[in-house]
SEDO-225238 format. One record per residue (C-alpha): residue number from 1; residue in one letter; x, y, z. Coordinates in steps of 0.05 Angstrom, whole numbers, plus 5000, padded with zeros to 4 digits. Layout:
// residues N
NUM, A, X, Y, Z
...
***
This chain:
// residues 178
1, M, 8923, 3736, 8267
2, N, 8876, 3769, 8317
3, A, 8807, 3734, 8330
4, K, 8741, 3773, 8328
5, T, 8696, 3780, 8385
6, S, 8620, 3768, 8377
7, L, 8617, 3845, 8364
8, N, 8657, 3840, 8304
9, E, 8716, 3871, 8346
10, V, 8788, 3859, 8324
11, P, 8836, 3857, 8386
12, V, 8906, 3886, 8386
13, D, 8965, 3849, 8406
14, R, 8986, 3851, 8473
15, D, 9042, 3900, 8466
16, T, 8992, 3951, 8425
17, H, 8946, 3944, 8485
18, H, 9003, 3955, 8536
19, R, 9023, 4017, 8496
20, V, 8951, 4043, 8493
21, E, 8947, 4034, 8568
22, Q, 9012, 4066, 8587
23, F, 8980, 4123, 8543
24, L, 8917, 4125, 8582
25, Y, 8951, 4125, 8654
26, R, 9001, 4182, 8627
27, E, 8941, 4220, 8607
28, A, 8905, 4211, 8678
29, R, 8969, 4231, 8709
30, L, 8982, 4297, 8674
31, L, 8905, 4315, 8690
32, D, 8920, 4299, 8763
33, E, 8984, 4345, 8762
34, E, 8942, 4406, 8724
35, R, 8988, 4395, 8665
36, W, 8938, 4417, 8623
37, D, 8976, 4442, 8560
38, D, 9020, 4374, 8565
39, W, 8947, 4343, 8566
40, L, 8921, 4389, 8508
41, A, 8982, 4365, 8463
42, L, 8952, 4294, 8469
43, M, 8888, 4320, 8430
44, A, 8884, 4308, 8354
45, D, 8867, 4372, 8319
46, D, 8799, 4341, 8298
47, I, 8782, 4321, 8366
48, H, 8713, 4310, 8386
49, Y, 8706, 4309, 8465
50, W, 8637, 4293, 8483
51, M, 8601, 4278, 8549
52, P, 8528, 4275, 8540
53, T, 8485, 4285, 8602
54, M, 8447, 4219, 8616
55, E, 8368, 4221, 8615
56, N, 8333, 4166, 8658
57, R, 8283, 4134, 8605
58, R, 8253, 4066, 8610
59, R, 8280, 4012, 8568
60, A, 8227, 4012, 8515
61, D, 8242, 4084, 8499
62, K, 8279, 4075, 8436
63, N, 8303, 4151, 8448
64, G, 8354, 4122, 8496
65, P, 8390, 4161, 8553
66, Y, 8432, 4206, 8513
67, G, 8438, 4232, 8440
68, L, 8483, 4279, 8400
69, D, 8420, 4324, 8389
70, R, 8411, 4336, 8468
71, G, 8446, 4362, 8529
72, A, 8518, 4350, 8543
73, L, 8568, 4373, 8595
74, Y, 8621, 4373, 8543
75, N, 8612, 4378, 8466
76, D, 8676, 4407, 8449
77, N, 8728, 4412, 8392
78, L, 8804, 4430, 8405
79, L, 8787, 4507, 8408
80, D, 8730, 4490, 8461
81, L, 8786, 4450, 8503
82, T, 8838, 4501, 8499
83, R, 8787, 4557, 8514
84, R, 8774, 4517, 8581
85, V, 8849, 4498, 8600
86, T, 8860, 4579, 8586
87, R, 8802, 4591, 8644
88, F, 8828, 4546, 8691
89, K, 8896, 4581, 8688
90, Q, 8868, 4648, 8700
91, P, 8877, 4682, 8770
92, S, 8802, 4701, 8763
93, C, 8779, 4634, 8753
94, W, 8750, 4633, 8831
95, A, 8718, 4567, 8834
96, E, 8790, 4536, 8822
97, D, 8826, 4580, 8879
98, P, 8849, 4536, 8917
99, P, 8848, 4489, 8862
100, T, 8808, 4424, 8867
101, R, 8853, 4358, 8877
102, H, 8843, 4300, 8833
103, A, 8858, 4228, 8830
104, H, 8841, 4195, 8760
105, V, 8840, 4121, 8760
106, I, 8834, 4081, 8695
107, T, 8813, 4008, 8687
108, G, 8779, 3959, 8647
109, V, 8817, 3976, 8584
110, E, 8799, 3940, 8518
111, V, 8832, 3957, 8451
112, F, 8803, 3942, 8385
113, Q, 8831, 3959, 8316
114, G, 8792, 4017, 8285
115, E, 8761, 4030, 8219
116, N, 8833, 4059, 8189
117, D, 8897, 4021, 8200
118, D, 8927, 4080, 8248
119, E, 8868, 4082, 8293
120, Y, 8842, 4041, 8352
121, I, 8779, 4035, 8391
122, V, 8790, 4041, 8464
123, H, 8736, 4021, 8515
124, S, 8754, 4036, 8591
125, T, 8720, 4052, 8660
126, F, 8744, 4115, 8705
127, V, 8737, 4136, 8773
128, N, 8754, 4209, 8787
129, Y, 8752, 4229, 8856
130, R, 8750, 4307, 8869
131, S, 8771, 4337, 8932
132, R, 8758, 4415, 8945
133, V, 8781, 4454, 9004
134, E, 8762, 4419, 9070
135, K, 8699, 4380, 9058
136, D, 8675, 4380, 8986
137, N, 8685, 4305, 8960
138, D, 8655, 4282, 8895
139, L, 8661, 4215, 8858
140, L, 8647, 4212, 8783
141, V, 8645, 4141, 8753
142, G, 8634, 4111, 8690
143, R, 8661, 4087, 8623
144, R, 8694, 4117, 8560
145, E, 8703, 4101, 8487
146, D, 8761, 4136, 8453
147, V, 8791, 4133, 8387
148, L, 8859, 4138, 8383
149, R, 8900, 4151, 8326
150, I, 8979, 4132, 8319
151, E, 9022, 4191, 8318
152, G, 9096, 4181, 8313
153, D, 9115, 4133, 8373
154, S, 9049, 4147, 8415
155, F, 8973, 4169, 8403
156, K, 8927, 4227, 8396
157, I, 8858, 4224, 8422
158, A, 8815, 4232, 8367
159, R, 8744, 4220, 8391
160, R, 8727, 4211, 8462
161, K, 8653, 4194, 8487
162, I, 8639, 4194, 8569
163, F, 8582, 4164, 8598
164, M, 8571, 4180, 8671
165, T, 8534, 4137, 8714
166, Q, 8503, 4192, 8752
167, S, 8446, 4230, 8715
168, V, 8448, 4288, 8765
169, L, 8512, 4311, 8790
170, M, 8514, 4330, 8861
171, A, 8577, 4373, 8859
172, K, 8574, 4448, 8873
173, N, 8618, 4456, 8807
174, F, 8644, 4416, 8751
175, N, 8713, 4433, 8736
176, A, 8743, 4366, 8714
177, F, 8765, 4332, 8645
178, I, 8747, 4256, 8642
***
C-alpha cells in the first residue's frame, strides 16, 4: 500500500515510477532529434500544453506570478501543437534554418496517482540548452507538472504546465518545446 505525503499525494510503485521516467527521457530525446511527429504522437487528443509567462510580483500579491487569464508562451491544444510542428518543417521557417540544436535534461521526477485510476501526476524539472548558429546559446530552466494517461503499454500527455524560472527570455527566438 502506498503512503500519502503531507500534500495528500499518493506515490506510485517503483516499476511505474521507472516507466514514467523512461517515457519522459524518450520524449526529451525525440525533441532533441527533431522527431516532432513522433513527439506529437505522445500527446492525448485533449492535451492542454500551457506555459504561462511569469510576472514578478510581491509575495503578498494574491494574484500570484501567473494565471490562465494572463499571458502565456503556450496555451495550446493538439491542433495548435500540430500547427507549430507543421511550421517548423516548412522550408520558409527561416528562424530554424539552420536548425537550433537542443539538449533537454529531465530530472527530479516525482510520480503520484492521479484523480483517475488511469492517470498519474508527474512533477519534474528541466534544463533545455539551445545552441543556434555559431554563438547563440540559451539556457531555459524550470519545472513541469504533467498529467500522464495510461495508453496501452505506455502513456499519453494529457496536461502539461511549464513554469520557467525566467520572467524575461533573452533568446532571439523561442522555437522550442519543453
